[in-house]
C-alpha positions in Angstrom: 223.5 -53.0 56.7 220.4 -51.4 55.3 220.6 -48.9 52.3 218.3 -46.2 51.1 218.6 -45.5 47.4 217.0 -42.1 46.2 215.8 -42.8 42.9 214.2 -39.1 42.3 215.9 -35.9 43.5 214.4 -33.0 45.5 214.5 -31.5 49.0 211.6 -33.3 50.4 212.8 -36.6 49.0 216.2 -36.0 50.6 214.5 -35.2 53.9 212.3 -38.3 53.6 215.5 -40.4 53.2 217.0 -38.9 56.3 213.8 -39.3 58.4 213.6 -43.0 57.2 217.2 -43.5 58.3 216.7 -41.8 61.6 213.6 -43.8 62.6 214.9 -47.1 61.3 218.0 -46.7 63.4 215.9 -45.8 66.5 213.5 -48.8 65.8 216.6 -51.1 65.6 219.3 -49.4 67.8 221.6 -52.4 67.6 221.4 -52.6 63.8 224.3 -51.4 61.7 224.3 -47.9 60.0 221.8 -47.2 57.3 223.4 -45.7 54.1 221.8 -43.2 51.9 222.8 -42.8 48.1 221.2 -41.2 45.1 221.2 -44.0 42.6 218.2 -43.8 39.9 219.3 -47.3 38.7 219.1 -49.2 42.1 217.3 -52.4 42.4 217.9 -53.2 45.9 217.6 -51.8 49.4 214.8 -49.1 50.1 214.0 -47.2 46.8 212.5 -43.8 47.4 211.2 -41.8 44.5 208.3 -40.5 42.4 205.7 -42.5 40.8 207.1 -41.4 37.4 210.6 -42.5 38.0 209.5 -45.8 39.5 206.9 -46.5 36.9 204.2 -46.8 39.4 200.6 -46.2 37.9 198.4 -43.8 39.8 196.5 -40.6 38.8 195.2 -37.7 40.7 193.4 -34.6 39.7 196.3 -32.2 40.5 199.7 -33.5 41.1 200.8 -30.4 42.9 198.1 -30.5 45.5 196.8 -34.0 45.7 198.7 -36.8 47.5 199.1 -40.4 46.4 201.2 -42.7 48.6 202.7 -46.0 47.9 204.8 -48.8 49.6 205.7 -52.4 48.8 208.6 -53.4 51.1 209.7 -56.6 52.9 211.8 -56.7 55.9 215.0 -55.4 54.4 213.9 -53.0 51.7 211.5 -52.3 48.9 209.8 -49.4 47.1 208.4 -46.3 49.0 207.0 -43.7 46.6 204.6 -40.7 46.0 202.9 -38.9 43.2 204.9 -35.8 44.2 208.1 -35.2 46.6 205.7 -34.4 49.5 203.9 -37.6 49.1 207.3 -39.6 49.3 207.8 -38.1 52.7 204.2 -38.8 53.7 204.6 -42.4 52.4 207.8 -42.8 54.6 205.8 -41.7 57.7 202.8 -43.9 56.9 205.4 -46.9 56.3 206.8 -46.2 59.7 203.3 -45.9 61.3 202.5 -49.3 59.8 205.6 -50.5 61.6 204.2 -49.3 65.0 205.6 -45.9 65.1 203.2 -43.0 66.3 203.8 -39.2 66.7 201.2 -37.9 69.3 202.6 -34.4 70.0 205.4 -32.2 68.8 209.1 -32.9 69.5 211.1 -36.0 70.4 209.0 -36.7 73.6 205.9 -37.0 71.4 207.3 -40.0 69.5 206.4 -43.6 70.3 209.1 -45.7 68.7 209.1 -49.5 69.4 212.2 -51.5 69.4 211.4 -54.3 66.9 212.4 -55.8 63.5 211.0 -54.3 60.4 207.6 -55.7 59.2 206.7 -56.1 55.6 204.4 -53.3 54.4 202.2 -52.8 51.4 199.8 -50.0 50.6 198.7 -47.7 48.0 196.6 -44.8 49.5 194.8 -41.6 48.2 194.1 -39.5 51.3 190.6 -38.6 51.7 191.0 -34.9 51.6 193.2 -32.6 49.7 193.4 -29.7 52.1 194.9 -31.0 55.4 196.4 -28.0 57.2 196.9 -25.5 60.0 197.6 -21.8 60.3 200.0 -19.9 62.5 197.5 -18.0 64.8 196.8 -17.1 68.4 200.2 -16.7 70.2 203.1 -18.3 68.7 207.1 -18.2 68.9 209.2 -19.0 65.9 209.9 -22.4 67.7 206.2 -23.1 67.9 206.0 -22.7 64.1 208.8 -25.0 63.6 207.5 -27.5 65.9 204.1 -27.5 64.1 205.5 -27.8 60.7 207.6 -30.7 61.7 204.5 -32.3 63.4 202.0 -31.9 60.6 203.2 -34.5 58.0 203.8 -37.1 60.7 200.1 -37.2 61.3 199.3 -37.1 57.5 198.6 -33.4 56.9 200.1 -31.5 54.0 199.5 -27.8 54.4 200.8 -24.9 56.5 199.6 -21.3 56.4 201.1 -18.1 57.6 198.4 -15.4 58.1 199.5 -11.8 57.2 202.3 -10.4 55.0 204.2 -10.2 58.3 202.6 -12.1 61.2 203.3 -9.3 63.9 200.1 -9.6 65.9 200.2 -13.4 66.6 203.9 -13.3 67.2 203.8 -10.3 69.6 201.0 -12.0 71.6 203.8 -14.6 72.4 206.8 -12.6 73.0 205.1 -9.7 74.9 204.0 -12.5 77.2 200.4 -11.5 77.2 198.6 -12.9 80.4 202.0 -13.8 81.9 204.2 -10.6 82.1 204.5 -10.9 85.9 206.4 -14.1 85.3 208.2 -13.6 82.0 209.8 -10.3 81.0 208.0 -9.0 77.8 210.0 -8.3 74.7 208.9 -6.9 71.2 210.7 -8.4 68.2 211.1 -5.9 65.3 209.1 -6.5 62.2 212.1 -7.3 60.4 212.9 -10.1 62.8 209.2 -11.4 62.5 209.7 -11.5 58.7 213.0 -13.3 59.1 211.2 -15.8 61.2 208.5 -16.2 58.6 211.0 -16.9 55.9 212.5 -19.6 58.1 209.1 -21.1 58.6 208.6 -21.0 54.9 212.0 -22.9 54.2 211.1 -25.7 56.9 207.7 -26.1 55.0 209.4 -26.4 51.6 212.1 -28.8 52.9 209.0 -31.3 53.6 207.1 -30.2 50.4 204.3 -28.7 52.4 201.6 -26.8 50.4 202.2 -23.3 51.5 199.3 -20.9 52.0 199.9 -17.1 52.6 198.5 -13.7 53.9 194.6 -13.5 54.1 193.8 -10.1 55.6 195.8 -7.0 54.6 195.5 -6.4 50.8 192.7 -4.0 51.4 195.1 -1.5 53.1 198.7 -2.6 52.0 197.6 -1.8 48.4 197.2 1.8 49.3 200.4 2.2 51.2 199.0 1.6 54.8 200.9 -1.1 56.6 199.0 -4.2 57.6 201.3 -4.8 60.3 199.2 -2.5 62.4 196.7 -5.3 62.2 193.9 -5.2 64.9 195.7 -2.5 67.0 193.9 0.9 67.5 195.9 3.2 65.1 196.0 6.9 64.6 194.6 8.3 61.3 198.0 9.7 60.6 199.1 6.2 59.3 197.0 7.0 56.3 198.8 8.5 53.6 196.6 11.5 52.4 196.6 10.3 48.8 195.2 7.0 49.9 192.2 8.3 51.8 190.0 8.6 48.9 190.3 4.7 48.2 189.1 3.8 51.6 185.5 2.6 52.4 183.1 5.5 53.3 181.3 4.4 56.4 179.0 6.6 58.3 180.0 9.4 56.1 183.6 9.1 56.8 186.6 7.6 55.1 189.3 6.4 57.4 190.1 3.5 59.6 187.0 1.6 60.6 186.7 2.1 64.4 190.4 2.9 64.4 191.5 -0.6 63.3 193.4 -0.9 60.0 192.8 -4.6 59.5 189.0 -4.0 59.7 189.0 -1.2 57.2 187.7 -2.0 53.5 188.2 0.0 50.4 185.7 1.3 47.9 185.3 -1.8 45.6 183.2 0.0 43.0 186.1 2.3 42.1 187.8 0.6 39.2 191.0 2.4 39.9 191.1 1.0 43.6 190.4 -2.3 42.4 193.2 -2.1 39.9 195.6 -1.0 42.5 194.7 -4.0 44.7 195.0 -6.4 41.7 198.3 -5.0 40.8 199.5 -5.3 44.5 198.3 -8.9 44.7 200.0 -9.8 41.4 203.1 -8.1 42.6 203.1 -10.1 45.8 202.5 -13.4 44.0 205.3 -12.6 41.5 207.7 -11.7 44.4 207.0 -14.8 46.4 207.3 -17.7 44.0 207.3 -20.2 47.0 203.6 -19.3 47.7 201.5 -22.2 46.4 198.1 -20.6 47.4 197.6 -16.9 48.2 194.5 -15.9 50.2 193.0 -12.8 49.2 190.6 -11.6 51.8 188.7 -8.6 52.4 188.8 -6.5 55.9 188.0 -8.4 59.0 185.1 -7.3 61.2 181.5 -6.4 60.3 179.4 -3.7 59.0 182.2 -2.0 57.6 181.7 -1.9 53.8 181.6 1.2 51.7 178.3 3.0 51.7 178.9 5.3 48.7 176.2 5.4 46.0 178.2 3.3 43.6 179.1 0.5 46.1 175.5 0.2 47.0 174.5 -0.8 43.6 175.8 -4.3 44.1 176.3 -6.6 47.1 179.8 -7.0 48.6 180.1 -10.4 47.1 179.5 -9.2 43.7 182.2 -6.5 44.0 184.5 -9.1 45.5 184.1 -11.3 42.5 184.7 -8.2 40.3 188.0 -7.8 42.2 188.9 -11.5 41.9 188.4 -11.3 38.1 190.6 -8.1 38.0 193.2 -10.0 39.9 193.2 -13.0 37.5 193.4 -10.9 34.4 196.6 -9.1 35.9 198.2 -12.5 36.9 197.3 -14.2 33.6 198.8 -11.4 31.6 202.1 -12.0 33.7 201.9 -15.8 33.5 201.6 -16.2 37.3 200.2 -19.6 38.1 199.6 -18.9 41.9 196.2 -20.2 43.1 193.9 -17.6 44.8 191.7 -18.4 47.7 188.6 -16.5 48.2 186.1 -17.0 51.0 182.7 -16.9 52.3 182.9 -14.8 55.4 180.9 -12.2 57.3 179.5 -10.0 54.4 180.7 -12.3 51.7 178.6 -15.3 53.2 175.9 -14.4 50.8 176.8 -15.6 47.2 176.9 -12.9 44.5 173.8 -12.2 42.5 175.2 -10.7 39.4 179.0 -11.3 39.0 180.6 -14.4 38.2 184.2 -15.9 38.4 185.4 -16.1 35.0 188.5 -18.3 35.3 187.5 -20.8 37.7 190.9 -22.7 37.3 192.6 -19.9 39.1 190.5 -20.0 42.4 189.8 -22.1 45.4 186.7 -21.5 47.4 186.9 -21.3 51.2 184.1 -21.4 53.7 185.0 -19.5 57.0 182.1 -20.2 59.5 183.5 -18.1 62.3 180.4 -17.3 64.3 178.9 -20.8 64.4 178.3 -23.1 67.4 180.8 -25.9 68.1 178.5 -27.8 70.1 175.9 -30.5 68.8 176.7 -29.1 65.4 175.8 -31.6 62.8 172.7 -30.8 60.8 169.9 -33.3 61.5 168.4 -33.2 57.9 168.8 -31.6 54.5 170.5 -28.2 54.3 167.9 -25.6 53.9 168.1 -22.8 51.5 169.4 -19.5 52.7 166.6 -17.7 54.4 168.2 -14.4 55.2 169.0 -11.6 52.6 172.2 -9.5 52.5 171.8 -6.0 53.7 174.8 -3.6 53.5 176.3 -3.1 57.0 173.3 -4.8 58.7 174.9 -8.1 58.6 173.4 -11.1 60.3 175.9 -13.4 61.5 175.0 -17.1 61.3 175.1 -19.1 64.3 174.8 -22.8 63.2 176.9 -25.0 60.8 173.6 -25.7 59.0 173.3 -22.1 58.0 176.7 -21.8 56.8 176.4 -24.9 54.6 173.3 -23.1 53.2 175.6 -20.3 52.2 178.1 -22.7 50.7 175.5 -24.3 48.6 174.4 -21.0 47.1 178.2 -20.2 46.2 178.6 -23.6 44.6 175.8 -23.0 42.2 178.2 -21.0 40.0 181.6 -21.9 41.3 182.5 -25.4 40.7 186.3 -25.3 41.6 187.9 -26.9 44.5 186.9 -26.0 48.1 187.8 -26.3 51.7 186.8 -25.0 55.2 188.8 -22.6 57.3 187.8 -23.9 60.6 188.0 -22.7 64.2 187.8 -26.0 66.1 190.9 -24.9 68.0 189.8 -21.3 68.6 188.9 -21.8 72.3 186.4 -24.5 71.4 188.9 -27.1 72.4 188.8 -25.9 76.0 185.1 -26.4 76.4 185.4 -30.0 76.7 187.5 -31.2 79.6 187.7 -34.7 78.4 188.7 -33.7 74.8 186.9 -36.8 73.7 183.5 -35.1 72.6 185.2 -32.3 70.8 187.5 -34.7 69.0 184.4 -36.6 67.7 182.9 -33.4 66.7 186.0 -32.6 64.6 185.9 -36.0 63.1 182.2 -36.0 62.3 182.5 -32.4 60.7 185.3 -33.4 58.4 183.3 -36.4 57.4 180.2 -34.2 56.6 182.3 -31.7 54.7 183.9 -34.5 52.6 180.4 -35.7 51.7 179.4 -32.3 50.6 182.4 -31.8 48.3 184.4 -29.7 50.7 187.8 -31.5 50.5 189.3 -30.8 53.8 190.2 -28.1 56.5 192.8 -25.6 57.2 192.7 -24.7 61.0 192.7 -21.3 62.4 193.6 -21.6 66.1 195.8 -22.9 68.8 198.8 -24.5 67.4 199.8 -26.0 70.9 196.6 -27.8 71.7 198.4 -30.7 73.5 197.2 -30.3 77.2 196.4 -32.8 78.5 197.2 -34.7 75.4 197.0 -34.2 71.7 193.8 -36.2 70.9 192.0 -33.4 69.1 195.0 -32.6 66.7 195.6 -36.2 66.2 192.0 -36.8 65.3 192.1 -33.9 62.9 195.1 -35.2 61.1 193.9 -38.8 60.8 190.5 -38.0 59.8 191.5 -35.8 57.0 193.9 -38.4 55.9 191.3 -41.3 56.2 187.5 -40.4 56.7 186.8 -44.1 56.8 188.3 -44.2 60.3 185.9 -43.8 63.3 186.6 -41.3 66.0 186.5 -44.1 68.6 189.4 -46.2 66.7 191.4 -43.0 66.4 191.1 -42.2 70.2 192.0 -45.8 71.2 194.9 -45.8 69.0 196.1 -42.4 70.4 195.6 -43.5 74.1 197.0 -46.9 73.8 200.3 -45.4 72.8 200.3 -42.4 74.9 199.4 -44.1 78.2 200.4 -47.7 77.8 198.6 -50.7 79.0 196.2 -49.0 81.5 195.2 -46.4 78.9 191.5 -47.1 79.5 191.9 -45.8 83.0 193.2 -42.5 81.8 190.4 -42.3 79.3 187.8 -42.9 82.0 189.4 -40.2 84.2 189.1 -37.6 81.6 185.6 -38.5 80.7 184.7 -38.0 84.4 186.0 -34.5 84.3 183.5 -33.7 81.4 180.7 -35.3 83.4 181.4 -32.8 86.3 181.7 -29.7 84.1 179.9 -30.5 80.8 180.9 -29.6 77.4 177.3 -28.4 76.7 177.6 -26.0 79.6 180.9 -24.4 78.7 180.0 -24.4 74.9 177.1 -21.8 75.7 179.6 -19.2 74.9 179.4 -19.9 71.2 175.9 -21.0 71.0 174.0 -18.0 72.4 174.3 -14.3 72.5 176.5 -13.7 75.3 174.9 -12.2 78.4 176.2 -11.8 81.9 174.1 -14.7 83.1 175.1 -17.1 80.4 177.2 -19.2 82.8 174.8 -18.9 85.7 173.8 -22.4 86.7 173.7 -23.3 90.5 173.5 -27.0 89.6 176.9 -26.9 87.9 178.3 -25.2 91.0 176.8 -27.8 93.3 178.2 -30.6 91.1 181.7 -29.1 91.2 181.5 -28.8 94.9 180.5 -32.3 95.5 182.4 -34.2 92.8 185.4 -32.5 91.3 187.8 -32.9 94.2 187.1 -36.7 94.3 187.6 -37.2 90.6 190.8 -34.9 90.8 192.1 -37.0 93.6 191.5 -40.2 91.7 193.5 -38.8 88.9 196.3 -37.9 91.0 196.5 -41.5 92.3 196.5 -42.6 88.7 199.4 -40.3 87.8 201.3 -41.3 90.7 200.9 -45.1 89.9 202.4 -44.6 86.3 204.6 -41.5 87.0 207.8 -43.2 85.5 207.6 -45.7 82.7 210.1 -47.5 80.5 208.5 -45.9 77.5 209.3 -42.2 77.4 206.1 -41.0 75.8 204.1 -42.5 78.6 206.2 -40.8 81.1 205.7 -37.4 79.4 201.8 -37.9 78.7 201.5 -38.8 82.5 203.3 -35.7 83.6 201.4 -33.5 81.3 198.2 -34.8 82.9 199.6 -33.7 86.3 199.8 -30.3 85.2 196.3 -30.5 83.7 194.9 -31.9 86.9 196.1 -28.7 88.6 194.7 -26.6 85.9 191.2 -28.1 86.1 191.3 -27.7 90.1 191.8 -24.0 89.7 189.3 -23.8 86.7 186.8 -25.7 88.7 187.0 -23.2 91.7 186.5 -20.3 89.3 183.5 -21.8 87.5 181.8 -22.8 90.6 181.8 -19.0 91.5 180.7 -18.0 88.2 177.9 -20.5 88.1 176.3 -19.1 91.2 176.9 -15.2 90.1 179.8 -14.5 92.5 181.6 -12.3 90.1 183.9 -10.7 92.3 185.3 -14.0 93.8 185.5 -15.4 90.2 187.6 -12.3 89.2 189.9 -12.7 92.2 190.5 -16.5 91.6 191.2 -15.7 87.9 193.8 -13.2 88.8 195.7 -15.5 91.1 195.3 -18.4 88.9 196.8 -16.7 85.8 199.9 -15.7 87.9 200.3 -19.0 89.7 200.0 -21.3 86.6 202.2 -18.8 84.5 205.2 -20.0 86.6 204.7 -23.2 84.6 204.6 -21.8 81.2 208.3 -22.3 80.3 208.0 -25.9 81.3 205.1 -26.7 79.2 204.8 -24.1 76.5 205.4 -26.6 73.7 202.2 -28.3 74.7 200.0 -25.4 76.2 199.3 -22.0 74.9 199.0 -19.9 78.3 198.2 -16.7 76.4 195.2 -18.3 74.6 193.8 -20.4 77.4 193.8 -17.4 79.8 192.3 -15.3 77.2 189.4 -17.7 76.9 189.1 -17.7 80.6 189.3 -14.0 80.9 186.3 -13.7 78.3 184.4 -16.0 80.7 185.2 -14.0 83.8 185.4 -10.4 82.8 184.2 -9.6 79.3 181.8 -12.1 77.8 180.2 -9.5 75.7 183.3 -9.1 73.4 183.9 -10.7 70.1 186.3 -13.5 70.6 188.8 -12.6 68.1 190.0 -9.6 69.9 190.1 -10.6 73.6 193.9 -11.2 73.3 
């Protein structure tokens, strides 16, 4: 009988032991039970614990945030260790991965578990990037959050973020069944229920030792008694306490909600009393939420909404932002609160400050948020140029290329030398532009490697948490590349497809690549690479190609699905049947795009309406893998309203 001895204590180590036991038993179903004990003096069996308790040498810059993995095992046991408790869990998953296991999408059906004897395994690994995470955005149920939290460490990721003090907006997108109310009766959980669910996700993240990031937008209004749960919804001015109005940004001669949207409303940052109120609120929040490892303090969302009073115009938005950050640090230092604070380069604060400097750099983490950039052919071809544009209050130029954003990054780094990561939007509709998923996955890979070379140590993704239709190649590539930038995109993809589709995996890869040839990535990605116009999708050649080629390619795909519809390996069966749903989705999508490409707007709209309702009947069956609300918001943008900012089409 195999034995697992926990040398160190802690919830993540307890969980690691249970996971090791479960997967060893599944890998060897005829083997006797696996016993788990806490025995710091054990010298036999599997010994799970911290480097410090197992006398393993290894140093990292910050033991709380950096990972270091170790295993030295033969066929019956050995040492599996980590620099911290989370790293012990990651070491268990890496040990199992090197024994042939794979996790390709969330849930038991996403697991590839061979039946085999244990191999000897030896490794000592520092993951390439410190920040390897995802945020709970778009439209997500409580279960969707739990699924993602469980999945992330299995592909080598270490971070989970919940946006907002109470994530009402994203949660309601799911439970109100936006884009599918004809098939699913809407409901609206109370804010208290949503907060309970947030606490549940925090506990699941803590059980795995994940680094927990929290909040982001909201401090600009919560600090003055205005509930950030209103988020991007149009809200009546009566929600502003009269004593708070004087602290809000003056835009166009008026203090109030910017264009009626609370989360887009800034405050008067030149007002020291207002900055003090925000600093106190942030410190109170950090002190009352000790489980938060990294607290994001962002300004409002939206653009051209900064205070225009005489005092505020004396300095740039970024200068006032840095003054606020210094105020926050002073209050938190005075209370001995060690929570890290994230500040970001985003919209108005893309430009680095010209006067103010961050005093206590140990407190802060820099975040690059290149929201408005193109996600096609994005890798800079040469040296990153100096920033050419100048900040003008409420006349903000939104950068369109990664190159421009990296120029902003370089400007900020002239003074701030602390850690940095990117808050990326690879899964904010951009994953849908590539029907094959291969080109977009390679883009994710290449950009992470570029970031890594520039000192941007990783990514936290803002976007679709359920990007697993037709498969999870993009998410898998994200996790594996952040873990090891030495891996190529091609070897990651081959590894994924081999385990998802079995011995004929290359046929499935070829089929998906042919779909992208019919409706190219470059054509669909125009949405993000140009100023949207009604004619941006007008391309009769694309329509002709769809009419001539798409049905034949889809029929070949259907034959491929039929030939492998049932497999002895469960994950292959599930992968093939997900592809069956995807073929139907692409058939409708192609019909719609063909009309759009020749300017037949009315027929495109009619197809969209029918498609949304028809495919919505499948949502319950595939919602673990496919975000119906988010996909049809993407499609709605193409068909109806491609002059609207992407963030708010939901």
